[in-house]
MARBA-3410 file (N, C-alpha, C, O; in Angstrom, 1 decimal):
152
18.1,13.3,59.1,19.5,13.3,59.1,20.0,14.7,59.5,19.4,15.7,59.1 ~ 21.0,14.8,60.2,21.6,16.1,60.7,22.1,16.8,59.4,22.8,16.3,58.6 ~ 21.7,18.1,59.3,22.0,18.9,58.1,23.5,19.0,57.8,24.0,19.3,56.7 ~ 24.3,18.8,58.9,25.8,19.0,58.7,26.4,17.7,58.2,27.6,17.6,57.9 ~ 25.6,16.6,58.2,26.1,15.3,57.7,26.1,15.3,56.2,25.1,15.6,55.6
27.2,14.8,55.6,27.2,14.5,54.1,27.6,13.1,54.0,28.7,12.7,54.5 ~ 26.7,12.3,53.4,27.0,10.9,53.1,27.3,10.7,51.6,26.5,11.1,50.8 ~ 28.4,10.1,51.3,28.7,9.8,49.9,29.5,8.5,49.8,30.1,8.1,50.8 ~ 29.6,7.9,48.6,30.4,6.7,48.5,31.9,7.0,48.6,32.4,8.0,48.3 ~ 32.6,6.0,49.2,34.0,6.1,49.3,34.7,6.0,47.9,34.2,5.3,47.0
35.8,6.7,47.8,36.7,6.6,46.6,38.1,6.2,47.1,38.3,6.2,48.3 ~ 38.9,5.8,46.2,40.3,5.4,46.6,41.0,6.6,47.3,41.9,6.3,48.2 ~ 40.7,7.8,47.0,41.3,9.0,47.6,41.0,9.1,49.1,41.7,9.7,49.8 ~ 39.9,8.4,49.5,39.5,8.4,50.9,40.2,7.4,51.8,40.1,7.4,53.0 ~ 40.9,6.5,51.2,41.4,5.3,51.8,42.3,5.6,53.1,42.0,4.9,54.1
43.1,6.5,53.0,44.0,6.8,54.2,43.2,7.2,55.4,43.4,6.7,56.5 ~ 42.2,8.1,55.2,41.3,8.5,56.4,40.5,7.3,56.9,40.2,7.2,58.1 ~ 40.0,6.5,56.0,39.1,5.4,56.3,40.0,4.4,57.2,39.5,3.9,58.2 ~ 41.2,4.2,56.8,42.1,3.2,57.5,42.4,3.8,58.9,42.5,2.9,59.8 ~ 42.5,5.1,59.1,42.7,5.6,60.4,41.6,5.2,61.3,41.8,4.7,62.4
40.4,5.5,60.9,39.2,5.1,61.7,39.1,3.6,61.9,38.8,3.2,63.0 ~ 39.3,2.9,60.9,39.3,1.4,61.0,40.2,0.9,62.1,39.8,0.1,62.9 ~ 41.4,1.4,62.1,42.4,1.0,63.1,42.1,1.5,64.5,42.4,0.8,65.5 ~ 41.4,2.6,64.6,41.0,3.1,65.9,39.8,2.3,66.5,39.7,2.3,67.7 ~ 39.0,1.7,65.6,37.8,1.2,66.1,37.7,-0.4,66.2,36.9,-0.9,66.9
38.6,-1.1,65.5,38.4,-2.5,65.5,39.7,-3.2,66.0,40.8,-2.8,65.7 ~ 39.4,-4.3,66.8,40.5,-5.1,67.3,41.3,-5.8,66.2,42.6,-5.9,66.3 ~ 40.6,-6.2,65.2,41.3,-6.8,64.0,40.8,-6.0,62.8,39.9,-6.4,62.1 ~ 41.6,-4.9,62.5,41.1,-4.0,61.4,41.3,-4.6,60.0,42.2,-5.4,59.8 ~ 40.5,-4.2,59.1,40.6,-4.5,57.7,41.9,-3.8,57.2,42.3,-2.8,57.7
42.5,-4.5,56.2,43.7,-4.0,55.6,43.4,-3.0,54.4,42.2,-3.0,54.0 ~ 44.4,-2.3,54.0,44.2,-1.5,52.8,43.7,-2.3,51.6,42.8,-1.9,50.9 ~ 44.3,-3.5,51.4,43.9,-4.4,50.3,42.4,-4.8,50.4,41.7,-4.9,49.4 ~ 41.9,-5.0,51.7,40.5,-5.4,51.8,39.6,-4.2,51.4,38.6,-4.5,50.7 ~ 39.9,-3.0,51.8,39.1,-1.9,51.3,39.2,-1.7,49.8,38.2,-1.4,49.2
40.4,-1.9,49.2,40.5,-1.8,47.8,39.6,-2.8,47.1,39.0,-2.6,46.0 ~ 39.6,-4.0,47.7,38.7,-5.1,47.1,37.3,-4.7,47.2,36.5,-4.9,46.2 ~ 36.9,-4.1,48.3,35.5,-3.6,48.4,35.2,-2.5,47.3,34.1,-2.6,46.7 ~ 36.1,-1.6,47.1,35.9,-0.6,46.1,35.8,-1.2,44.7,35.1,-0.7,43.8 ~ 36.4,-2.3,44.4,36.4,-3.0,43.1,35.2,-3.9,42.9,34.9,-4.4,41.8
34.6,-4.3,44.0,33.5,-5.3,44.0,32.2,-4.6,43.6,31.7,-3.7,44.3 ~ 31.5,-5.0,42.6,30.3,-4.4,42.1,29.1,-4.6,43.1,28.1,-3.9,43.1 ~ 29.2,-5.6,44.0,28.2,-5.8,45.0,28.3,-5.0,46.2,27.4,-4.9,47.0 ~ 29.5,-4.4,46.4,29.8,-3.7,47.6,29.7,-2.2,47.5,29.9,-1.6,46.4 ~ 29.4,-1.5,48.6,29.4,-0.1,48.6,29.9,0.3,50.0,29.4,-0.2,51.0
30.8,1.3,50.1,31.3,1.8,51.3,30.8,3.3,51.3,31.2,4.1,50.5 ~ 29.9,3.6,52.3,29.4,4.9,52.5,30.2,5.6,53.5,30.5,5.0,54.6 ~ 30.6,6.9,53.3,31.3,7.7,54.3,30.4,8.8,54.8,29.6,9.4,54.0 ~ 30.4,9.1,56.0,29.7,10.3,56.6,30.7,11.3,57.0,31.6,11.0,57.8 ~ 30.6,12.5,56.4,31.5,13.6,56.7,30.7,14.7,57.5,29.6,14.9,57.2
31.4,15.3,58.4,31.0,16.4,59.1,32.0,17.5,58.8,33.1,17.5,59.4 ~ 31.7,18.4,58.0,32.7,19.4,57.5,33.8,18.7,56.8,33.5,17.9,55.9 ~ 35.0,18.9,57.2,36.2,18.2,56.6,36.6,17.0,57.3,37.6,16.4,57.0 ~ 35.8,16.6,58.3,36.1,15.4,59.1,35.4,14.2,58.7,34.1,14.2,58.7 ~ 36.1,13.1,58.5,35.4,11.8,58.3,34.9,11.3,59.7,35.7,11.1,60.6
33.6,11.2,59.8,33.0,10.8,61.1,32.8,9.3,61.2,32.8,8.7,62.3 ~ 32.7,8.6,60.0,32.4,7.2,60.1,32.1,6.6,58.7,32.0,7.3,57.7 ~ 32.0,5.3,58.7,31.7,4.6,57.4,30.9,3.3,57.6,30.8,2.8,58.8 ~ 30.2,2.9,56.6,29.5,1.6,56.6,29.7,0.9,55.3,29.6,1.5,54.2 ~ 30.1,-0.3,55.4,30.4,-1.2,54.2,29.3,-2.2,54.1,29.1,-2.9,55.1
28.7,-2.4,53.0,27.6,-3.4,52.8,27.6,-4.0,51.4,28.0,-3.3,50.5 ~ 27.2,-5.2,51.3,27.0,-5.9,50.1,25.5,-6.0,49.8,24.8,-6.4,50.7 ~ 25.1,-5.7,48.6,23.7,-5.9,48.2,23.8,-7.1,47.2,24.3,-7.1,46.1 ~ 23.1,-8.2,47.6,23.0,-9.4,46.8,21.5,-9.7,46.6,20.8,-10.0,47.6 ~ 21.0,-9.6,45.4,19.6,-9.7,45.2,18.8,-8.8,46.1,19.0,-7.6,46.0
17.9,-9.4,46.9,17.1,-8.5,47.8,17.6,-8.5,49.2,16.8,-8.2,50.1 ~ 18.9,-8.8,49.4,19.4,-8.9,50.8,20.6,-8.0,50.9,21.5,-7.9,50.0 ~ 20.7,-7.3,52.0,21.8,-6.4,52.3,22.6,-7.0,53.4,22.1,-7.3,54.5 ~ 23.9,-7.3,53.2,24.8,-7.8,54.3,25.6,-6.6,54.7,26.5,-6.1,54.0 ~ 25.5,-6.2,56.0,26.3,-5.2,56.5,27.5,-5.8,57.1,27.5,-6.6,58.0
28.7,-5.4,56.5,29.9,-6.0,56.8,30.8,-5.3,57.8,31.5,-5.9,58.6 ~ 30.8,-3.9,57.8,31.7,-3.2,58.6,31.1,-1.8,58.8,30.7,-1.1,57.9 ~ 31.0,-1.4,60.1,30.5,-0.1,60.5,31.5,0.5,61.5,31.9,-0.2,62.4 ~ 31.9,1.7,61.3,32.9,2.3,62.3,32.6,3.8,62.4,32.2,4.5,61.4 ~ 32.7,4.3,63.6,32.5,5.7,63.9,33.8,6.2,64.6,34.3,5.6,65.5
34.3,7.3,64.1,35.5,7.9,64.8,35.2,8.1,66.3,34.2,8.5,66.6 ~ 36.2,7.7,67.1,36.0,7.7,68.5,35.5,9.1,69.1,34.6,9.1,70.0 ~ 35.9,10.2,68.5,35.5,11.5,69.0,34.1,11.9,68.5,33.6,12.9,68.9 ~ 33.5,11.1,67.7,32.2,11.3,67.1,31.1,10.3,67.6,30.0,10.4,67.1 ~ 31.5,9.4,68.5,30.6,8.4,68.9,29.4,9.1,69.7,29.6,10.1,70.3
28.3,8.4,69.7,27.1,8.8,70.4,26.6,10.2,69.8,25.9,10.9,70.5 ~ 26.9,10.4,68.6,26.4,11.7,67.9,25.5,11.4,66.7,25.3,12.3,65.9 ~ 25.1,10.1,66.5,24.2,9.8,65.4,24.9,9.3,64.1,24.2,9.2,63.1 ~ 26.2,9.2,64.1,26.9,8.8,62.9,26.5,7.5,62.4,26.0,7.4,61.2 ~ 26.6,6.4,63.2,26.2,5.1,62.7,24.7,5.0,62.4,24.4,4.4,61.4
23.9,5.7,63.2,22.5,5.7,62.9,22.2,6.3,61.5,21.4,5.7,60.7 ~ 22.8,7.4,61.2,22.6,8.1,59.9,23.1,7.2,58.8,22.4,7.1,57.7 ~ 24.2,6.6,58.9,24.8,5.7,57.9,23.9,4.5,57.7,23.6,4.1,56.5 ~ 23.4,3.9,58.7,22.5,2.7,58.6,21.2,3.1,58.0,20.7,2.4,57.1 ~ 20.6,4.2,58.5,19.4,4.7,57.9,19.4,4.9,56.4,18.5,4.5,55.7
20.5,5.6,56.0,20.7,5.9,54.6,20.8,4.6,53.8,20.2,4.5,52.7 ~ 21.6,3.7,54.2,21.8,2.4,53.5,20.5,1.6,53.4,20.2,1.1,52.3 ~ 19.8,1.5,54.5,18.5,0.8,54.4,17.5,1.5,53.5,16.8,0.9,52.7 ~ 17.4,2.8,53.6,16.5,3.6,52.8,16.8,3.4,51.3,15.9,3.1,50.5 ~ 18.1,3.7,51.0,18.5,3.6,49.6,18.2,2.2,49.0,17.7,2.1,47.9
18.5,1.2,49.7,18.3,-0.2,49.2,16.8,-0.6,49.2,16.4,-1.4,48.4 ~ 16.1,-0.1,50.2,14.6,-0.4,50.2,13.9,0.2,49.0,13.0,-0.4,48.5 ~ 14.4,1.3,48.4,13.8,1.9,47.3,14.0,1.0,46.0,13.3,1.2,45.0 ~ 14.9,0.0,46.1,15.1,-0.9,44.9,14.8,-2.3,45.3,15.5,-3.2,44.8 ~ 13.9,-2.6,46.2,13.4,-3.9,46.4,14.1,-4.7,47.5,13.9,-5.9,47.6
14.8,-4.0,48.4,15.5,-4.8,49.5,14.4,-5.4,50.4,13.4,-4.8,50.8 ~ 14.6,-6.7,50.7,13.7,-7.4,51.6,14.2,-7.6,53.0,13.4,-7.6,53.9 ~ 15.5,-7.8,53.1,16.0,-8.0,54.5,17.5,-7.5,54.5,18.2,-7.4,53.5 ~ 17.9,-7.3,55.8,19.3,-7.0,56.0,19.8,-7.9,57.1,19.1,-8.2,58.0 ~ 21.1,-8.3,57.0,21.8,-9.2,57.9,23.1,-8.6,58.4,23.7,-7.8,57.6
23.5,-8.9,59.6,24.8,-8.5,60.1,25.3,-9.4,61.2,24.4,-10.1,61.8 ~ 26.5,-9.4,61.5,27.1,-10.0,62.7,27.7,-8.9,63.5,28.2,-7.9,63.0 ~ 27.6,-9.0,64.9,28.1,-8.0,65.8,28.7,-8.8,67.0,28.1,-9.8,67.4 ~ 29.8,-8.2,67.5,30.3,-8.8,68.7,29.3,-8.8,69.9,28.6,-7.8,70.0 ~ 29.3,-9.9,70.6,28.4,-9.9,71.8,28.7,-8.8,72.8,27.8,-8.4,73.5
29.9,-8.4,72.8,30.3,-7.4,73.8,30.0,-6.0,73.3,30.1,-5.0,74.1 ~ 29.6,-5.8,72.1,29.4,-4.5,71.5,27.9,-4.0,71.8,27.1,-4.0,70.9 ~ 27.6,-3.7,73.0,26.3,-3.4,73.5,25.7,-2.2,72.8,24.5,-2.1,72.5 ~ 26.5,-1.2,72.5,26.0,0.0,71.9,25.6,-0.3,70.5,24.5,0.2,70.1 ~ 26.3,-1.1,69.7,25.9,-1.5,68.4,24.7,-2.3,68.4,23.8,-2.1,67.6
24.6,-3.3,69.3,23.4,-4.1,69.4,22.2,-3.2,69.7,21.1,-3.5,69.1 ~ 22.3,-2.3,70.6,21.2,-1.4,70.9,20.8,-0.6,69.6,19.6,-0.4,69.4 ~ 21.8,-0.1,68.9,21.5,0.6,67.7,20.7,-0.2,66.7,19.6,0.2,66.2 ~ 21.2,-1.5,66.5,20.5,-2.3,65.5,19.1,-2.7,66.0,18.2,-2.7,65.2 ~ 18.9,-2.9,67.2,17.6,-3.2,67.8,16.6,-2.0,67.6,15.4,-2.2,67.3
17.2,-0.8,67.7,16.3,0.4,67.5,15.8,0.5,66.1,14.8,1.1,65.9 ~ 16.4,-0.2,65.1,16.0,-0.2,63.8,15.0,-1.4,63.5,14.4,-1.5,62.5 ~ 14.9,-2.3,64.5,14.1,-3.5,64.3,14.8,-4.8,64.1,14.2,-5.8,63.8 ~ 16.1,-4.7,64.1,16.9,-6.0,63.9,16.6,-6.9,65.1,16.5,-6.4,66.2 ~ 16.5,-8.2,64.8,16.3,-9.2,65.8,17.4,-10.3,65.7,17.9,-10.5,64.6
17.7,-10.8,66.9,18.7,-11.9,66.9,18.1,-13.1,66.2,17.0,-13.6,66.5 ~ 18.9,-13.7,65.3,18.5,-14.9,64.6,19.5,-16.0,64.8,19.2,-17.2,64.3 ~ 20.6,-15.8,65.4,21.6,-16.8,65.7,22.8,-16.3,66.3,23.0,-15.1,66.5 ~ 23.8,-17.2,66.5,25.1,-16.9,67.0,26.1,-17.7,66.2,25.9,-18.8,65.8 ~ 27.3,-17.1,66.0,28.4,-17.7,65.4,29.5,-17.9,66.5,30.0,-16.9,67.0
29.7,-19.1,66.9,30.7,-19.4,67.9,32.1,-19.1,67.5,32.5,-19.4,66.4 ~ 32.8,-18.4,68.3,34.2,-18.0,68.1,34.4,-17.4,66.7,35.4,-17.7,66.0 ~ 33.5,-16.5,66.3,33.5,-15.9,65.0,34.7,-15.0,64.7,35.3,-15.0,63.6 ~ 35.1,-14.3,65.8,36.1,-13.3,65.6,37.5,-13.9,66.0,37.5,-14.9,66.7 ~ 38.5,-13.4,65.4,39.9,-14.0,65.6,40.3,-14.1,67.0,41.2,-14.9,67.3
39.8,-13.3,67.9,40.1,-13.4,69.3,39.2,-14.4,70.1,39.3,-14.5,71.3 ~ 38.4,-15.1,69.4,37.5,-16.1,70.0,36.1,-15.6,70.4,35.3,-16.5,70.8 ~ 35.9,-14.3,70.3,34.5,-13.9,70.7,33.5,-14.3,69.8,33.7,-14.4,68.5 ~ 32.3,-14.6,70.3,31.1,-15.0,69.5,30.5,-13.8,68.8,30.7,-12.7,69.3 ~ 29.8,-14.1,67.7,29.1,-13.0,67.0,27.6,-13.3,67.2,27.1,-14.4,67.1
26.8,-12.2,67.4,25.4,-12.3,67.3,25.0,-12.0,65.9,25.4,-11.0,65.3 ~ 24.1,-12.9,65.3,23.6,-12.7,64.0,22.3,-12.0,64.1,21.4,-12.5,64.8 ~ 22.1,-10.9,63.4,20.9,-10.1,63.5,20.3,-9.9,62.1,21.1,-9.8,61.2 ~ 19.0,-9.8,62.1,18.3,-9.7,60.8,17.2,-8.7,60.9,16.5,-8.6,62.0 ~ 17.0,-7.9,59.9,15.9,-7.0,59.8,15.1,-7.4,58.5,15.6,-7.3,57.4
13.8,-7.7,58.7,12.9,-8.0,57.6,12.2,-6.7,57.4,11.6,-6.1,58.3 ~ 12.3,-6.2,56.1,11.8,-4.8,55.8,10.4,-4.7,55.4,9.9,-3.6,55.1 ~ 9.6,-5.8,55.4,8.2,-5.7,55.1,7.5,-4.7,56.1,7.5,-4.9,57.3 ~ 6.9,-3.7,55.5,6.2,-2.7,56.3,7.1,-1.6,57.0,6.5,-0.7,57.5 ~ 8.4,-1.7,56.9,9.3,-0.7,57.4,9.4,0.5,56.5,9.4,0.3,55.2
9.5,1.7,57.0,9.7,2.9,56.2,10.8,3.7,56.9,10.8,3.9,58.1 ~ 11.8,4.1,56.1,12.9,4.9,56.6,12.9,6.3,56.1,13.7,7.1,56.4
END
C-alpha cells in the first residue's frame, strides 16, 4: 500500500464527503439514508481511503458468514488510476481473509471496463450476468473470487 494512503472505517462525520464522491461517480447514486443504513448495519463496513486531507475513495461491503459481498466502490475522479480502488479492495480482502473469508462476490456494469480489469487482476472470475440489473437497463456482470490459496 502507498504510505500516503490511510484506510479507516467511515463514520457519520464523513457522510458529506462520501456523498460528494458517490454523486460524481455513479449514475444512480446512493442516498444519505442508504449510507446511514450501512453505518447502522452490523454486517456492513464502509472503508475510506484518505490521501492527506482528501477523501480519495471508498468501498462498502457486507460480510455474511464466510462470504464478502462488495456493494459499492468509488474513487474520486481526480484520483482515478492511482491505486485507490486497488488499495481498498486489497485491504478488505486481506482483513476478511484473516477471519475465515472463503469467497467474495460483486456485480459490475458491463461498460465499466476499468473496474472489470481491476477485479480480474485480483483473480475474480465471471460467474453470471444479471439482465437489466441497473435502473438504466444496463446488465451487470457477476464476479466471484474464491480465496483458497490466495494471499494478500
